PAKOL-997360 format. One record per residue: residue in one letter; x, y, z of N, C-alpha, C, O in turn; residue number from 0. Coordinates in steps of 0.02 Angstrom, whole numbers, plus 50000, padded with zeros to 5 digits. Each point is the difference from the previous one (the first is absolute). Layout:
! residues N
+-----+-------+-------+-------+-------+-------+-------+-------+-------+-------+-------+-------+-------+-----+
! res !  n_px !  n_py !  n_pz ! ca_px ! ca_py ! ca_pz !  c_px !  c_py !  c_pz !  o_px !  o_py !  o_pz !   n !
+-----+-------+-------+-------+-------+-------+-------+-------+-------+-------+-------+-------+-------+-----+
!   A !     X !     Y !     Z !     X !     Y !     Z !     X !     Y !     Z !     X !     Y !     Z ! NUM !
...
+-----+-------+-------+-------+-------+-------+-------+-------+-------+-------+-------+-------+-------+-----+
! end
This chain:
! residues 107
+-----+-------+-------+-------+-------+-------+-------+-------+-------+-------+-------+-------+-------+-----+
! res !  n_px !  n_py !  n_pz ! ca_px ! ca_py ! ca_pz !  c_px !  c_py !  c_pz !  o_px !  o_py !  o_pz !   n !
+-----+-------+-------+-------+-------+-------+-------+-------+-------+-------+-------+-------+-------+-----+
!   X ! 51323 ! 49928 ! 49826 ! 49966 ! 50016 ! 50062 ! 49941 ! 49965 ! 50025 ! 49953 ! 50004 ! 49960 !   0 !
!   X ! 50038 ! 49970 ! 50081 ! 49931 ! 49968 ! 50021 ! 49947 ! 50036 ! 50034 ! 50005 ! 50049 ! 50037 !   1 !
!   X ! 49943 ! 49921 ! 49946 ! 49956 ! 50030 ! 50062 ! 49981 ! 49998 ! 50066 ! 50004 ! 49950 ! 50035 !   2 !
!   X ! 49975 ! 50107 ! 49984 ! 50006 ! 50002 ! 50080 ! 49957 ! 49931 ! 50006 ! 49965 ! 49973 ! 49958 !   3 !
!   X ! 50050 ! 50006 ! 50107 ! 49948 ! 49931 ! 50040 ! 49934 ! 50044 ! 50010 ! 49951 ! 49974 ! 49972 !   4 !
!   X ! 50037 ! 50080 ! 50059 ! 49924 ! 50019 ! 50014 ! 49972 ! 49993 ! 49929 ! 49946 ! 49971 ! 49998 !   5 !
!   X ! 50081 ! 50051 ! 49941 ! 49978 ! 50032 ! 49946 ! 49987 ! 49941 ! 49962 ! 49957 ! 49994 ! 49955 !   6 !
!   X ! 50082 ! 49964 ! 50066 ! 49979 ! 49921 ! 49960 ! 49940 ! 49971 ! 50031 ! 49953 ! 49972 ! 49971 !   7 !
!   X ! 50054 ! 50038 ! 50084 ! 49920 ! 49973 ! 50036 ! 49946 ! 50019 ! 49999 ! 49951 ! 49964 ! 50012 !   8 !
!   X ! 50047 ! 50106 ! 49970 ! 49939 ! 50057 ! 50015 ! 49975 ! 49975 ! 49910 ! 49943 ! 49986 ! 49983 !   9 !
!   X ! 50129 ! 50015 ! 49962 ! 49966 ! 49997 ! 49946 ! 49985 ! 49918 ! 49986 ! 49983 ! 49982 ! 49944 !  10 !
!   X ! 50022 ! 49982 ! 50097 ! 49976 ! 49910 ! 49986 ! 49940 ! 50002 ! 50006 ! 49963 ! 49959 ! 49973 !  11 !
!   X ! 50012 ! 50100 ! 50071 ! 49913 ! 50006 ! 50004 ! 49969 ! 50012 ! 49964 ! 49941 ! 49981 ! 50000 !  12 !
!   X ! 50091 ! 50062 ! 49945 ! 49947 ! 50039 ! 49947 ! 49978 ! 49941 ! 49938 ! 50036 ! 49954 ! 49978 !  13 !
!   X ! 49895 ! 50063 ! 50004 ! 49969 ! 49969 ! 49939 ! 50054 ! 49992 ! 49939 ! 50061 ! 49999 ! 50006 !  14 !
!   X ! 49907 ! 49996 ! 49945 ! 50052 ! 49994 ! 49953 ! 50003 ! 50058 ! 49952 ! 50051 ! 50011 ! 49968 !  15 !
!   X ! 49889 ! 50029 ! 50025 ! 49986 ! 50063 ! 49988 ! 50045 ! 50069 ! 50029 ! 50026 ! 50051 ! 49977 !  16 !
!   X ! 49961 ! 49906 ! 50103 ! 50031 ! 50084 ! 50031 ! 50062 ! 49986 ! 50009 ! 50035 ! 50044 ! 50026 !  17 !
!   X ! 49995 ! 49895 ! 49957 ! 50074 ! 49997 ! 49999 ! 50035 ! 50018 ! 49945 ! 50061 ! 50005 ! 50004 !  18 !
!   X ! 49893 ! 50011 ! 49919 ! 50013 ! 50019 ! 49961 ! 50001 ! 50064 ! 49999 ! 50050 ! 50027 ! 49976 !  19 !
!   X ! 49915 ! 49999 ! 50042 ! 49991 ! 50086 ! 50034 ! 50054 ! 50011 ! 50026 ! 50034 ! 50046 ! 49977 !  20 !
!   X ! 49991 ! 49915 ! 50080 ! 50081 ! 50031 ! 50032 ! 50048 ! 49986 ! 49986 ! 50049 ! 50029 ! 50023 !  21 !
!   X ! 49957 ! 49914 ! 49927 ! 50074 ! 50012 ! 49954 ! 49997 ! 50043 ! 49965 ! 50054 ! 50029 ! 50000 !  22 !
!   X ! 49885 ! 50011 ! 49946 ! 49991 ! 50031 ! 49978 ! 50030 ! 50081 ! 50016 ! 50040 ! 50035 ! 49970 !  23 !
!   X ! 49918 ! 49975 ! 50097 ! 50015 ! 50048 ! 50057 ! 50062 ! 50023 ! 49991 ! 50018 ! 50054 ! 49979 !  24 !
!   X ! 50029 ! 49875 ! 50048 ! 50050 ! 49990 ! 50030 ! 50051 ! 50017 ! 49943 ! 50050 ! 50031 ! 50018 !  25 !
!   X ! 49944 ! 49956 ! 49930 ! 50038 ! 50004 ! 49930 ! 49999 ! 50069 ! 49974 ! 50049 ! 50020 ! 49968 !  26 !
!   X ! 49882 ! 50030 ! 50047 ! 49997 ! 50063 ! 49979 ! 50039 ! 50032 ! 50043 ! 50039 ! 50041 ! 49975 !  27 !
!   X ! 49962 ! 49952 ! 50091 ! 50057 ! 50037 ! 50052 ! 50074 ! 49990 ! 49985 ! 50045 ! 50041 ! 49989 !  28 !
!   X ! 49954 ! 49897 ! 50014 ! 50072 ! 50004 ! 49975 ! 50031 ! 49997 ! 49937 ! 50058 ! 49983 ! 49987 !  29 !
!   X ! 49913 ! 50029 ! 49989 ! 50028 ! 50025 ! 49925 ! 49989 ! 50083 ! 49962 ! 50034 ! 50039 ! 49966 !  30 !
!   X ! 49891 ! 49959 ! 50066 ! 49992 ! 50083 ! 49968 ! 50027 ! 50042 ! 50047 ! 50036 ! 50049 ! 49987 !  31 !
!   X ! 49942 ! 49929 ! 50079 ! 50038 ! 50031 ! 50046 ! 50056 ! 50013 ! 50039 ! 50007 ! 50039 ! 50047 !  32 !
!   X ! 50036 ! 49915 ! 49922 ! 50060 ! 49963 ! 50014 ! 50024 ! 49977 ! 50093 ! 50057 ! 50002 ! 50024 !  33 !
!   X ! 49890 ! 49982 ! 50004 ! 50016 ! 49961 ! 50072 ! 50028 ! 49953 ! 49979 ! 50003 ! 49982 ! 49941 !  34 !
!   X ! 50026 ! 49990 ! 50116 ! 50028 ! 49931 ! 50015 ! 49945 ! 49964 ! 49991 ! 49943 ! 50021 ! 50011 !  35 !
!   X ! 50074 ! 49909 ! 49965 ! 49945 ! 49936 ! 49995 ! 49949 ! 50017 ! 50083 ! 49943 ! 50020 ! 50011 !  36 !
!   X ! 50108 ! 49962 ! 50027 ! 49974 ! 49967 ! 50068 ! 49967 ! 50075 ! 50017 ! 49950 ! 49985 ! 50033 !  37 !
!   X ! 50052 ! 50078 ! 49963 ! 49968 ! 50051 ! 50025 ! 49915 ! 50002 ! 49933 ! 49941 ! 50014 ! 50011 !  38 !
!   X ! 50087 ! 49967 ! 49937 ! 49941 ! 50007 ! 49965 ! 49953 ! 49943 ! 50008 ! 49946 ! 49998 ! 49970 !  39 !
!   X ! 50076 ! 49950 ! 50076 ! 49959 ! 49947 ! 50010 ! 49960 ! 50020 ! 50043 ! 49940 ! 49991 ! 49988 !  40 !
!   X ! 50077 ! 50038 ! 50066 ! 49966 ! 50003 ! 50067 ! 49962 ! 50054 ! 49992 ! 49945 ! 50003 ! 50029 !  41 !
!   X ! 50080 ! 50052 ! 49925 ! 49928 ! 50068 ! 49987 ! 49963 ! 49970 ! 49957 ! 49944 ! 50026 ! 49996 !  42 !
!   X ! 50067 ! 49914 ! 49956 ! 49930 ! 49987 ! 49963 ! 49970 ! 49942 ! 50055 ! 49939 ! 49999 ! 50001 !  43 !
!   X ! 50085 ! 49967 ! 50032 ! 49966 ! 49975 ! 50048 ! 49944 ! 50045 ! 50045 ! 49942 ! 49986 ! 50014 !  44 !
!   X ! 50095 ! 50070 ! 50002 ! 49958 ! 50040 ! 50053 ! 49950 ! 50019 ! 49962 ! 49945 ! 49999 ! 50029 !  45 !
!   X ! 50053 ! 50020 ! 49911 ! 49961 ! 50035 ! 49944 ! 49936 ! 49938 ! 50003 ! 49944 ! 50006 ! 50024 !  46 !
!   X ! 50083 ! 49942 ! 49948 ! 49959 ! 49942 ! 49991 ! 49946 ! 49992 ! 50055 ! 49942 ! 49998 ! 49981 !  47 !
!   X ! 50072 ! 49998 ! 50085 ! 49975 ! 49992 ! 50059 ! 49943 ! 50043 ! 50023 ! 49946 ! 49981 ! 50022 !  48 !
!   X ! 50086 ! 50114 ! 49967 ! 49949 ! 50036 ! 50027 ! 49957 ! 49988 ! 49930 ! 49953 ! 50037 ! 50016 !  49 !
!   X ! 50030 ! 49941 ! 49924 ! 49959 ! 50001 ! 49974 ! 49948 ! 49929 ! 50007 ! 49941 ! 49999 ! 49985 !  50 !
!   X ! 50100 ! 49945 ! 50043 ! 49946 ! 49930 ! 50013 ! 50025 ! 49969 ! 50058 ! 50023 ! 49943 ! 49996 !  51 !
!   X ! 49975 ! 50087 ! 50055 ! 49998 ! 49992 ! 50066 ! 50001 ! 49919 ! 50024 ! 50045 ! 49975 ! 50035 !  52 !
!   X ! 49896 ! 49989 ! 49939 ! 49976 ! 49935 ! 50001 ! 50052 ! 49945 ! 49983 ! 50009 ! 49949 ! 50034 !  53 !
!   X ! 50037 ! 50071 ! 49891 ! 50053 ! 49974 ! 49994 ! 50048 ! 49976 ! 50055 ! 50015 ! 49941 ! 49990 !  54 !
!   X ! 50013 ! 50082 ! 50061 ! 50050 ! 50005 ! 50046 ! 49983 ! 49937 ! 50027 ! 50044 ! 49957 ! 50009 !  55 !
!   X ! 49881 ! 50029 ! 50011 ! 49964 ! 49955 ! 50057 ! 50006 ! 49943 ! 49932 ! 50011 ! 49944 ! 50022 !  56 !
!   X ! 49985 ! 50058 ! 49917 ! 49994 ! 49932 ! 49971 ! 49906 ! 50004 ! 49976 ! 49973 ! 49952 ! 49974 !  57 !
!   X ! 49991 ! 50109 ! 50040 ! 49923 ! 49989 ! 49984 ! 49995 ! 50020 ! 49940 ! 50039 ! 50042 ! 49978 !  58 !
!   X ! 49910 ! 49930 ! 49986 ! 49958 ! 50033 ! 49929 ! 49942 ! 50033 ! 50035 ! 49967 ! 49970 ! 50042 !  59 !
!   X ! 50017 ! 50111 ! 49935 ! 49924 ! 49992 ! 49999 ! 49990 ! 50012 ! 49921 ! 50038 ! 50027 ! 49960 !  60 !
!   X ! 49895 ! 49941 ! 50030 ! 49974 ! 49983 ! 49931 ! 49930 ! 50023 ! 49999 ! 49966 ! 50014 ! 50049 !  61 !
!   X ! 50010 ! 49988 ! 49873 ! 49939 ! 50043 ! 49986 ! 49974 ! 49931 ! 49969 ! 50022 ! 49981 ! 49946 !  62 !
!   X ! 49934 ! 49983 ! 50088 ! 49947 ! 49943 ! 49987 ! 49922 ! 50022 ! 49967 ! 49966 ! 50049 ! 50013 !  63 !
!   X ! 50023 ! 49907 ! 49951 ! 49937 ! 49993 ! 49976 ! 49952 ! 49978 ! 50051 ! 50025 ! 49962 ! 50042 !  64 !
!   X ! 49898 ! 50055 ! 49965 ! 49963 ! 50041 ! 49958 ! 50031 ! 50080 ! 50026 ! 50026 ! 50032 ! 49955 !  65 !
!   X ! 49973 ! 49992 ! 50094 ! 50024 ! 50066 ! 50039 ! 50038 ! 49998 ! 50048 ! 49969 ! 50025 ! 50047 !  66 !
!   X ! 50101 ! 49954 ! 49973 ! 50014 ! 50004 ! 50062 ! 50074 ! 50000 ! 49999 ! 50029 ! 50024 ! 49951 !  67 !
!   X ! 50006 ! 49951 ! 50102 ! 50076 ! 50004 ! 50012 ! 50017 ! 49941 ! 50053 ! 49970 ! 49990 ! 50053 !  68 !
!   X ! 50081 ! 49976 ! 49921 ! 50013 ! 49951 ! 50064 ! 50073 ! 50032 ! 50012 ! 50010 ! 50048 ! 49963 !  69 !
!   X ! 50038 ! 49937 ! 50076 ! 50068 ! 49995 ! 50041 ! 50014 ! 49945 ! 50025 ! 49973 ! 49980 ! 50051 !  70 !
!   X ! 50074 ! 49984 ! 49914 ! 50024 ! 49928 ! 49990 ! 50072 ! 50001 ! 50023 ! 50022 ! 50056 ! 49990 !  71 !
!   X ! 50033 ! 49896 ! 50043 ! 50030 ! 49970 ! 49981 ! 50036 ! 49969 ! 49953 ! 50060 ! 50003 ! 49985 !  72 !
!   X ! 49876 ! 49956 ! 49989 ! 50027 ! 49959 ! 49951 ! 49938 ! 49991 ! 49937 ! 49950 ! 49967 ! 49987 !  73 !
!   X ! 50088 ! 50081 ! 49989 ! 49928 ! 50027 ! 49933 ! 49957 ! 49932 ! 49943 ! 49957 ! 50003 ! 49955 !  74 !
!   X ! 50084 ! 49944 ! 50077 ! 49971 ! 49939 ! 49959 ! 49944 ! 49993 ! 50028 ! 49950 ! 50001 ! 49964 !  75 !
!   X ! 50045 ! 49990 ! 50100 ! 49950 ! 49998 ! 50025 ! 49927 ! 50048 ! 50015 ! 49945 ! 49978 ! 50018 !  76 !
!   X ! 50074 ! 50098 ! 49966 ! 49950 ! 50018 ! 49961 ! 49960 ! 49970 ! 49931 ! 49938 ! 49999 ! 49998 !  77 !
!   X ! 50109 ! 49974 ! 49942 ! 49957 ! 49969 ! 49944 ! 49969 ! 49931 ! 50038 ! 49941 ! 49986 ! 50007 !  78 !
!   X ! 50112 ! 49980 ! 50015 ! 49966 ! 49944 ! 50048 ! 49920 ! 49989 ! 50021 ! 49958 ! 49956 ! 49995 !  79 !
!   X ! 50048 ! 50102 ! 50026 ! 49928 ! 50004 ! 50060 ! 49965 ! 50028 ! 49934 ! 49972 ! 50052 ! 50018 !  80 !
!   X ! 50016 ! 49937 ! 49909 ! 49938 ! 50014 ! 49950 ! 49995 ! 50087 ! 49994 ! 49954 ! 50024 ! 49968 !  81 !
!   X ! 50099 ! 50023 ! 50067 ! 49998 ! 50055 ! 49976 ! 50053 ! 50014 ! 49938 ! 50057 ! 49977 ! 49994 !  82 !
!   X ! 49899 ! 50077 ! 49955 ! 50058 ! 50021 ! 49949 ! 50045 ! 50072 ! 50009 ! 49968 ! 50051 ! 50009 !  83 !
!   X ! 50092 ! 49951 ! 49989 ! 50026 ! 50042 ! 50024 ! 49989 ! 50040 ! 49940 ! 50006 ! 49975 ! 49944 !  84 !
!   X ! 49975 ! 50103 ! 50065 ! 50015 ! 50047 ! 49951 ! 50054 ! 50033 ! 49996 ! 50016 ! 50025 ! 49946 !  85 !
!   X ! 50022 ! 49982 ! 50108 ! 50080 ! 50033 ! 49994 ! 50014 ! 50012 ! 50070 ! 49965 ! 49988 ! 50050 !  86 !
!   X ! 50100 ! 50041 ! 49945 ! 50007 ! 50041 ! 50078 ! 49973 ! 50054 ! 50002 ! 49985 ! 50036 ! 49952 !  87 !
!   X ! 50007 ! 49975 ! 50110 ! 49952 ! 50052 ! 50027 ! 50061 ! 50058 ! 50067 ! 50040 ! 49981 ! 50043 !  88 !
!   X ! 49946 ! 50066 ! 49943 ! 50060 ! 50050 ! 50039 ! 49957 ! 50020 ! 50073 ! 49949 ! 50033 ! 50009 !  89 !
!   X ! 50096 ! 49928 ! 50039 ! 49963 ! 50026 ! 50063 ! 49987 ! 50059 ! 50028 ! 49965 ! 50004 ! 50050 !  90 !
!   X ! 50065 ! 50050 ! 49919 ! 49973 ! 50071 ! 50022 ! 49920 ! 50010 ! 49964 ! 49948 ! 50026 ! 50022 !  91 !
!   X ! 50067 ! 49942 ! 49915 ! 49914 ! 50028 ! 49970 ! 49964 ! 49956 ! 50022 ! 49940 ! 50014 ! 49998 !  92 !
!   X ! 50081 ! 49915 ! 50032 ! 49941 ! 49959 ! 50007 ! 49976 ! 50042 ! 50073 ! 49945 ! 50025 ! 49988 !  93 !
!   X ! 50073 ! 49988 ! 50073 ! 49993 ! 50044 ! 50055 ! 49972 ! 50056 ! 49994 ! 49957 ! 50013 ! 50043 !  94 !
!   X ! 50057 ! 50038 ! 49902 ! 49967 ! 50074 ! 49983 ! 49934 ! 49947 ! 49975 ! 49955 ! 50006 ! 50042 !  95 !
!   X ! 50035 ! 49969 ! 49929 ! 49924 ! 49963 ! 49965 ! 49954 ! 49971 ! 50069 ! 49940 ! 50002 ! 50009 !  96 !
!   X ! 50106 ! 49977 ! 50027 ! 49967 ! 50003 ! 50076 ! 49995 ! 50057 ! 50042 ! 49970 ! 49998 ! 50054 !  97 !
!   X ! 50055 ! 50049 ! 49925 ! 50000 ! 50046 ! 50063 ! 50057 ! 50017 ! 50071 ! 50012 ! 50032 ! 50051 !  98 !
!   X ! 50005 ! 49925 ! 49907 ! 50080 ! 49996 ! 50060 ! 50002 ! 49948 ! 50051 ! 50036 ! 50006 ! 50050 !  99 !
!   X ! 49909 ! 49919 ! 49933 ! 50024 ! 49966 ! 50028 ! 49955 ! 49920 ! 49964 ! 49945 ! 50004 ! 49972 ! 100 !
!   X ! 50084 ! 49947 ! 50036 ! 49969 ! 49957 ! 49964 ! 49989 ! 49955 ! 50070 ! 50017 ! 50020 ! 50055 ! 101 !
!   X ! 49956 ! 49929 ! 49934 ! 49968 ! 49943 ! 50038 ! 50017 ! 49907 ! 49972 ! 49960 ! 49971 ! 49963 ! 102 !
!   X ! 50088 ! 50004 ! 50057 ! 50020 ! 49952 ! 49994 ! 49946 ! 49942 ! 50030 ! 49959 ! 50013 ! 50044 ! 103 !
!   X ! 50049 ! 49917 ! 49921 ! 49959 ! 49931 ! 50013 ! 50006 ! 49961 ! 49978 ! 49990 ! 50003 ! 49939 ! 104 !
!   X ! 50026 ! 49943 ! 50082 ! 50011 ! 49928 ! 49978 ! 49943 ! 49988 ! 49956 ! 49941 ! 50001 ! 50017 ! 105 !
!   X ! 50091 ! 49982 ! 49904 ! 49989 ! 49974 ! 49937 ! 49923 ! 49937 ! 50018 ! 49977 ! 49967 ! 49954 ! 106 !
+-----+-------+-------+-------+-------+-------+-------+-------+-------+-------+-------+-------+-------+-----+
! end
């Protein structure tokens, strides 16, 4: 069976790490839970996007040095701007750190 078009479109927006997480979750649901592949992929995608809501928009939130965060649709621009990426950041944790609200400004 082939992947549903909407699933294919949304999976195409994932970066390499999230794509791997999606495939792993879908495989576990298919083989361990006995679900049909299409159903497992839909559930895996919903689970992934519930944990990483920015991924559906093709946006990355990264922690950068010295101390800060950058929200970008093009991760290459972050490193090209002279910032050193420390790693991915979780939107929920960042907002909690800022008391539920964070102000965005141009670099």
